[in-house]
N, CA, C and O atoms as a MOPAC input file, in Angstrom:
PM7 MOZYME 1SCF
protein

 N      0.76800 1    -1.18700 1     0.09300 1
 C      0.07100 1    -0.17500 1    -0.31200 1
 C      1.28800 1     1.20700 1     0.06100 1
 O      2.38100 1     1.25800 1     0.62400 1
 N      0.44300 1     2.12300 1    -0.55500 1
 C      0.80300 1     3.65100 1    -0.77400 1
 C      0.98300 1     4.40500 1     0.67000 1
 O      0.13400 1     4.30500 1     1.55600 1
 N      2.04600 1     5.08300 1     0.79000 1
 C      2.43300 1     5.94500 1     1.90000 1
 C      2.09500 1     6.97600 1     1.38100 1
 O      2.50600 1     7.84500 1     2.15000 1
 N      1.36400 1     7.67400 1     0.16000 1
 C      1.31100 1     8.88000 1    -0.86200 1
 C      0.11700 1     9.49900 1    -0.03900 1
 O     -0.43600 1     8.52600 1     0.47300 1
 N     -0.48700 1    10.54200 1     0.30100 1
 C     -1.14500 1    11.60000 1     1.15800 1
 C     -2.40600 1    11.11500 1     0.70400 1
 O     -2.19200 1    11.81300 1    -0.28700 1
 N     -3.76100 1    10.47900 1     0.41600 1
 C     -4.87400 1    10.22500 1     0.13800 1
 C     -5.14900 1    11.57900 1    -0.60500 1
 O     -5.68400 1    11.50700 1    -1.71100 1
 N     -4.87300 1    12.63300 1    -0.16200 1
 C     -5.65600 1    13.94000 1    -0.81300 1
 C     -4.96200 1    14.36100 1    -1.90400 1
 O     -5.48600 1    15.26500 1    -2.55600 1
 N     -3.47800 1    13.75400 1    -2.41800 1
 C     -2.88000 1    13.87600 1    -3.40200 1
 C     -2.78300 1    13.08200 1    -4.46800 1
 O     -2.12400 1    13.25500 1    -5.49300 1
 N     -3.80500 1    11.79300 1    -4.02200 1
 C     -4.25800 1    10.70400 1    -4.97300 1
 C     -4.94700 1    11.03200 1    -6.56600 1
 O     -5.98700 1    11.66900 1    -6.73200 1
 N     -4.35600 1    10.61600 1    -7.33800 1
 C     -5.51100 1    10.49900 1    -8.54500 1
 C     -6.74600 1     9.63100 1    -8.50400 1
 O     -6.57800 1     8.96500 1    -7.48200 1
 N     -7.75300 1     9.31200 1    -8.97900 1
 C     -8.72100 1     8.67200 1    -9.08900 1
 C     -8.14100 1     7.20900 1    -9.13200 1
 O     -8.39900 1     6.35900 1    -8.28000 1
 N     -7.55900 1     7.07200 1    -9.91400 1
 C     -6.98500 1     5.63300 1   -10.20300 1
 C     -6.17900 1     5.13700 1    -9.05500 1
 O     -6.52800 1     4.06000 1    -8.57000 1
 N     -5.51100 1     5.54100 1    -8.72200 1
 C     -4.26400 1     5.41300 1    -7.47000 1
 C     -5.42100 1     5.19300 1    -6.26700 1
 O     -5.35000 1     4.20100 1    -5.54100 1
 N     -6.50600 1     6.20200 1    -6.10800 1
 C     -7.28800 1     5.73000 1    -4.90100 1
 C     -7.86000 1     4.46900 1    -4.87700 1
 O     -7.97900 1     3.67800 1    -3.94100 1
 N     -8.24600 1     4.38000 1    -6.20100 1
 C     -9.24400 1     3.22400 1    -6.13900 1
 C     -8.73100 1     1.70300 1    -6.51700 1
 O     -9.45000 1     0.70400 1    -6.52500 1
 N     -6.94200 1     1.76800 1    -6.91400 1
 C     -6.37300 1     0.93500 1    -6.78500 1
 C     -5.97500 1     0.20000 1    -5.24100 1
 O     -5.87600 1    -0.94000 1    -4.78600 1
 N     -5.83700 1     1.45800 1    -4.81500 1
 C     -5.48400 1     1.18000 1    -3.02900 1
 C     -6.26000 1     0.64000 1    -2.11200 1
 O     -5.92600 1    -0.02100 1    -1.12900 1
 N     -7.84900 1     1.10700 1    -2.65900 1
 C     -9.12900 1     0.74600 1    -2.01200 1
 C     -9.29400 1    -0.39200 1    -1.94300 1
 O     -9.50900 1    -1.03100 1    -0.91300 1
 N     -9.19100 1    -0.92600 1    -3.38000 1
 C     -9.22000 1    -2.52100 1    -3.78700 1
 C     -8.33800 1    -2.96500 1    -2.66900 1
 O     -9.03200 1    -3.58300 1    -1.86200 1
 N     -7.10800 1    -2.90300 1    -2.29700 1
 C     -6.35100 1    -3.60400 1    -1.95700 1
 C     -6.82300 1    -3.90800 1    -0.22400 1
 O     -6.95000 1    -4.91000 1     0.48100 1
 N     -6.98400 1    -2.41500 1    -0.04400 1
 C     -7.67800 1    -2.53100 1     1.65400 1
 C     -8.69900 1    -3.47700 1     1.71900 1
 O     -8.73300 1    -4.32500 1     2.61000 1
 N     -9.68800 1    -3.37200 1     0.67200 1
 C    -11.03900 1    -4.06800 1     0.95700 1
 C    -10.66900 1    -6.28400 1     0.58700 1
 O    -11.34500 1    -7.23700 1     0.97600 1
 N     -9.44600 1    -6.27500 1    -0.21400 1
 C     -9.06400 1    -7.42900 1    -0.06100 1
 C     -8.23200 1    -8.04800 1     1.35500 1
 O     -8.27700 1    -9.25200 1     1.60900 1
 N     -7.75700 1    -7.43200 1     1.90400 1
 C     -7.00000 1    -7.41300 1     3.15700 1
 C     -7.98600 1    -7.69100 1     4.05200 1
 O     -7.84300 1    -8.57100 1     4.90000 1
 N     -9.11000 1    -6.94100 1     3.94000 1
 C    -10.03100 1    -6.86800 1     5.04500 1
 C    -10.72100 1    -8.31600 1     4.92800 1
 O    -10.86100 1    -9.03700 1     5.91600 1
 N    -11.12900 1    -8.67200 1     3.66500 1
 C    -11.82000 1    -9.66000 1     3.51400 1
 C    -11.17100 1   -11.12900 1     3.90600 1
 O    -11.75000 1   -12.17500 1     4.19800 1
 N     -9.91700 1   -10.86600 1     3.81900 1
 C     -9.23900 1   -12.14300 1     3.86700 1
 C     -9.36900 1   -12.53700 1     5.38300 1
 O     -9.44900 1   -13.72400 1     5.69800 1
 N     -9.39100 1   -11.49400 1     6.35200 1
 C     -9.46400 1   -11.55200 1     7.93900 1
 C     -8.46200 1   -12.13400 1     8.27900 1
 O     -8.67500 1   -12.96400 1     9.16200 1
 N     -7.09600 1   -12.02500 1     7.83900 1
 C     -6.17800 1   -12.53200 1     8.24600 1
 C     -4.97700 1   -11.38900 1     9.22500 1
 O     -3.84200 1   -11.68300 1     9.60200 1
 N     -5.73200 1   -10.05900 1     9.42900 1
 C     -5.21600 1    -9.07500 1     9.91800 1
 C     -5.57600 1    -8.99300 1    11.23400 1
 O     -6.61300 1    -9.58500 1    11.53600 1
 N     -4.74900 1    -8.17900 1    12.44000 1
 C     -4.90000 1    -8.09000 1    13.28100 1
 C     -6.18200 1    -6.84700 1    13.90300 1
 O     -6.38700 1    -5.85000 1    13.21000 1
 N     -6.88700 1    -7.02700 1    15.10200 1
 C     -7.75200 1    -6.10600 1    15.02700 1
 C     -7.50700 1    -4.53000 1    15.02000 1
 O     -8.26600 1    -3.80000 1    14.38300 1
 N     -6.30600 1    -3.96400 1    15.82700 1
 C     -5.88300 1    -2.65300 1    15.83100 1
 C     -5.55200 1    -2.72400 1    13.66000 1
 O     -6.23000 1    -2.00000 1    12.93000 1
 N     -4.98300 1    -3.22800 1    13.35200 1
 C     -4.58800 1    -3.10600 1    11.81100 1
 C     -5.77900 1    -3.43600 1    10.88700 1
 O     -5.70600 1    -3.01500 1     9.73200 1
 N     -6.72800 1    -4.05000 1    11.21000 1
 C     -8.15200 1    -3.90100 1    10.49300 1
 C     -8.62600 1    -2.56600 1    10.94600 1
 O     -9.32400 1    -1.96600 1    10.12800 1
 N     -8.40600 1    -2.01400 1    12.01000 1
 C     -9.38600 1    -0.82000 1    12.61100 1
 C     -8.30900 1     0.22600 1    11.69800 1
 O     -8.98200 1     1.08800 1    11.13200 1
 N     -7.10500 1     0.34100 1    11.46800 1
 C     -6.50200 1     1.39600 1    10.41800 1
 C     -6.88900 1     1.18900 1     8.97900 1
 O     -7.32800 1     1.97500 1     8.13900 1
 N     -6.65500 1     0.15300 1     8.94400 1
 C     -6.88100 1    -0.66500 1     7.07000 1
 C     -8.88100 1    -0.24000 1     7.10400 1
 O     -9.25000 1    -0.13900 1     5.93400 1
 N     -9.74800 1    -0.06900 1     7.82900 1
 C    -11.20700 1     0.39900 1     7.51300 1
 C    -10.72700 1     2.44800 1     7.17500 1
 O    -10.97200 1     3.12000 1     6.17400 1
 N    -10.10300 1     2.80600 1     8.31100 1
 C     -9.97200 1     3.75100 1     8.38200 1
 C     -9.46200 1     4.26700 1     7.03900 1
 O    -10.09100 1     5.17500 1     6.49600 1
 N     -8.33700 1     3.74300 1     6.44300 1
 C     -7.81500 1     4.50900 1     4.94800 1
 C     -8.98700 1     3.96900 1     4.26400 1
 O     -9.68000 1     4.76000 1     3.62300 1
 N     -9.28800 1     2.80400 1     4.30700 1
 C    -10.44800 1     2.67500 1     3.17300 1
 C    -11.48600 1     3.56600 1     3.26700 1
 O    -12.10500 1     3.86900 1     2.24700 1
 N    -11.76400 1     4.01800 1     4.30500 1
 C    -13.04900 1     5.17000 1     4.34500 1
 C    -12.26200 1     6.35400 1     3.78400 1
 O    -13.20100 1     6.86300 1     3.17300 1
 N    -11.26900 1     7.13600 1     3.55000 1
 C    -10.52100 1     7.89200 1     3.25800 1
 C    -10.23500 1     7.93100 1     1.56000 1
 O    -10.18400 1     8.90700 1     0.81100 1
 N    -10.09000 1     6.64200 1     1.30200 1
 C     -9.97200 1     6.68400 1    -0.00500 1
 C    -11.56000 1     6.50800 1    -0.58900 1
 O    -11.80300 1     7.26400 1    -1.52900 1
 N    -12.27000 1     5.94300 1    -0.32200 1
 C    -13.33700 1     6.01200 1    -0.75500 1
 C    -13.96700 1     7.39900 1    -1.23500 1
 O    -14.34700 1     7.74400 1    -2.35400 1
 N    -13.94900 1     8.17900 1     0.16100 1
 C    -14.12900 1     9.73100 1    -0.36300 1
 C    -13.72600 1    10.45100 1    -1.17400 1
 O    -14.37900 1    11.28400 1    -1.80400 1
 N    -12.13700 1    10.11800 1    -1.28700 1
 C    -11.65600 1    10.33300 1    -2.74000 1
 C    -11.64900 1    10.43000 1    -3.87500 1
 O    -11.42100 1    11.37000 1    -4.63700 1
 N    -12.10000 1     8.68600 1    -4.10200 1
 C    -12.92200 1     8.32800 1    -4.83400 1
 C    -14.06100 1     9.64700 1    -5.62500 1
 O    -13.99200 1    10.40100 1    -6.59600 1
 N    -15.22500 1     9.28900 1    -4.35000 1
 C    -16.19800 1    10.09500 1    -4.73200 1
 C    -16.05000 1    11.81400 1    -5.34500 1
 O    -16.64000 1    12.51600 1    -6.16600 1
 N    -14.93600 1    11.95000 1    -4.42800 1
 C    -14.87600 1    13.60500 1    -4.97200 1
 C    -14.60800 1    13.38000 1    -6.18500 1
 O    -15.33900 1    13.72700 1    -7.11300 1
 N    -13.17900 1    12.57600 1    -6.34800 1
 C    -12.81900 1    12.90700 1    -7.90300 1
 C    -13.89700 1    12.41900 1    -9.24400 1
 O    -13.57800 1    12.68700 1   -10.40300 1
 N    -14.98100 1    11.79900 1    -8.97200 1
 C    -15.87700 1    11.41500 1    -9.61200 1
 C    -16.97100 1    12.84500 1    -9.57600 1
 O    -17.34300 1    13.46800 1   -10.57000 1
 N    -17.19100 1    13.01600 1    -8.71400 1
 C    -18.01500 1    14.54200 1    -8.40900 1
 C    -16.85900 1    15.65700 1    -9.25000 1
 O    -17.35100 1    16.78300 1    -9.32200 1
 N    -16.11300 1    15.60800 1    -9.58600 1
 C    -15.35900 1    16.78300 1   -10.11800 1
 C    -15.50900 1    16.64200 1   -11.39400 1
 O    -15.77300 1    17.60400 1   -12.11600 1
 N    -15.33000 1    15.16900 1   -11.93300 1
 C    -15.22400 1    14.90700 1   -13.27600 1
 C    -16.55100 1    15.01400 1   -13.70000 1
 O    -16.65000 1    15.62300 1   -14.76500 1
 N    -17.81700 1    14.54500 1   -13.12100 1
 C    -19.15300 1    14.69200 1   -13.63900 1
 C    -19.47600 1    16.14800 1   -13.92100 1
 O    -20.00600 1    16.46000 1   -14.98800 1
 N    -19.09700 1    17.26500 1   -12.77400 1
 C    -19.25700 1    18.58400 1   -12.85200 1
 C    -18.37000 1    18.91400 1   -14.41800 1
 O    -18.82400 1    19.96200 1   -14.87800 1
 N    -17.63300 1    18.52200 1   -15.03000 1
 C    -16.95800 1    19.08600 1   -15.81200 1
 C    -17.41800 1    18.39200 1   -17.37300 1
 O    -17.44600 1    18.79400 1   -18.53600 1
 N    -17.62600 1    17.60300 1   -16.92100 1
 C    -18.50300 1    16.64200 1   -18.48400 1
 C    -20.02500 1    17.37900 1   -18.63400 1
 O    -20.54800 1    17.57400 1   -19.73100 1
 N    -20.68700 1    17.78100 1   -17.25100 1
 C    -21.76500 1    18.36600 1   -17.18800 1
 C    -21.82900 1    19.96200 1   -18.19500 1
 O    -22.68500 1    20.30600 1   -19.00900 1
 N    -20.62400 1    20.66000 1   -17.76300 1
 C    -20.32100 1    22.01600 1   -18.13300 1
 C    -19.77100 1    21.75800 1   -19.61100 1
 O    -19.44800 1    22.84800 1   -20.08400 1
 N    -19.54600 1    20.71100 1   -20.51700 1
 C    -19.29100 1    20.80400 1   -21.74600 1
 C    -20.27800 1    21.70300 1   -22.65900 1
 O    -21.50700 1    21.65700 1   -22.60000 1
 N    -19.63800 1    22.39400 1   -23.37600 1
 C    -20.82900 1    23.12700 1   -24.02600 1
 C    -20.97400 1    22.81300 1   -25.23900 1
 O    -19.84600 1    22.71700 1   -25.72300 1
 N    -21.97100 1    22.54000 1   -26.20600 1
 C    -21.87300 1    21.96500 1   -27.81800 1
 C    -22.40300 1    23.10100 1   -28.59900 1
 O    -23.08100 1    24.09100 1   -28.32400 1
 N    -21.89000 1    22.64300 1   -29.61700 1
 C    -23.15700 1    24.15600 1   -30.90200 1
 C    -23.88900 1    23.56200 1   -31.59500 1
 O    -23.97600 1    22.36400 1   -31.32700 1
 N    -24.60500 1    24.00300 1   -32.58900 1
 C    -25.53100 1    23.60200 1   -33.36700 1
 C    -25.49500 1    22.23800 1   -33.89600 1
 O    -26.51100 1    21.57700 1   -34.10600 1
 N    -24.26700 1    21.82300 1   -34.11100 1
 C    -24.06900 1    20.80400 1   -34.92100 1
 C    -23.67400 1    19.68600 1   -33.83900 1
 O    -23.29600 1    18.65700 1   -34.40000 1
 N    -23.65700 1    19.60100 1   -32.25900 1
 C    -23.22100 1    19.00500 1   -31.28200 1
 C    -21.76000 1    18.69000 1   -31.18000 1
 O    -21.27000 1    17.72800 1   -30.58800 1
 N    -20.99100 1    19.84600 1   -31.98900 1
 C    -19.60200 1    19.41900 1   -31.28700 1
 C    -19.27100 1    20.37300 1   -29.93900 1
 O    -19.93600 1    21.39500 1   -29.77500 1
 N    -18.18900 1    19.99100 1   -28.95700 1
 C    -17.78100 1    20.69400 1   -28.16900 1
 C    -17.41300 1    21.80800 1   -28.34900 1
 O    -16.43600 1    21.75200 1   -29.09500 1
 N    -17.75000 1    23.29200 1   -27.96100 1
 C    -17.35800 1    24.28900 1   -28.05700 1
 C    -16.32300 1    24.58700 1   -26.94700 1
 O    -15.69000 1    25.64300 1   -26.96900 1
 N    -16.15600 1    23.71400 1   -26.02900 1
 C    -15.61700 1    24.57300 1   -24.78900 1
 C    -16.38700 1    24.13800 1   -23.69100 1
 O    -17.26100 1    23.27200 1   -23.72300 1
 N    -15.95400 1    24.88400 1   -22.57900 1
 C    -16.92800 1    24.06400 1   -21.46500 1
 C    -17.28300 1    25.63400 1   -20.38300 1
 O    -16.41100 1    26.32500 1   -19.85700 1
 N    -18.49500 1    25.81600 1   -20.31400 1
 C    -18.99900 1    26.85600 1   -19.33700 1
 C    -18.02500 1    26.60200 1   -18.00400 1
 O    -17.32400 1    25.60100 1   -17.85700 1
 N    -18.12200 1    27.66500 1   -17.10500 1
 C    -17.62500 1    27.80300 1   -16.07200 1
 C    -18.40900 1    27.15100 1   -14.57900 1
 O    -19.46300 1    27.65300 1   -14.18900 1
 N    -17.87000 1    26.20200 1   -13.96900 1
 C    -18.71800 1    25.70400 1   -12.62300 1
 C    -18.29900 1    25.99800 1   -11.65200 1
 O    -17.15000 1    26.00000 1   -11.21100 1
 N    -19.56000 1    26.36700 1   -11.11400 1
 C    -19.17500 1    27.01800 1    -9.64700 1
 C    -18.78200 1    25.88000 1    -9.06100 1
 O    -19.15400 1    24.71500 1    -9.20300 1
 N    -17.46000 1    26.71400 1    -7.94900 1
 C    -16.79800 1    25.69500 1    -6.83200 1
 C    -15.82200 1    25.10800 1    -7.70800 1
 O    -15.17400 1    24.38300 1    -6.95400 1
 N    -15.22500 1    24.97500 1    -9.14600 1
 C    -14.09800 1    24.63500 1    -9.65900 1
 C    -13.24000 1    25.49200 1   -10.14600 1
 O    -12.17700 1    25.09700 1   -10.62300 1

């Protein structure tokens, strides 16, 4: 698992590490304290993935199209 701060991870990095965390927890071969630490890290990773997805959805929603349906640029999205 990465020592990289969750806040600096791309969606793909956070998702890959979240999958590793889930796999370790599902195996059930970690001590209680380690399970708690993994669960907390997993919750942070999940929140990061949700944040990155929301940002992507907002960017896609802001793409403007011309009369022929071709993208002409993006409209400003509040908060980004």
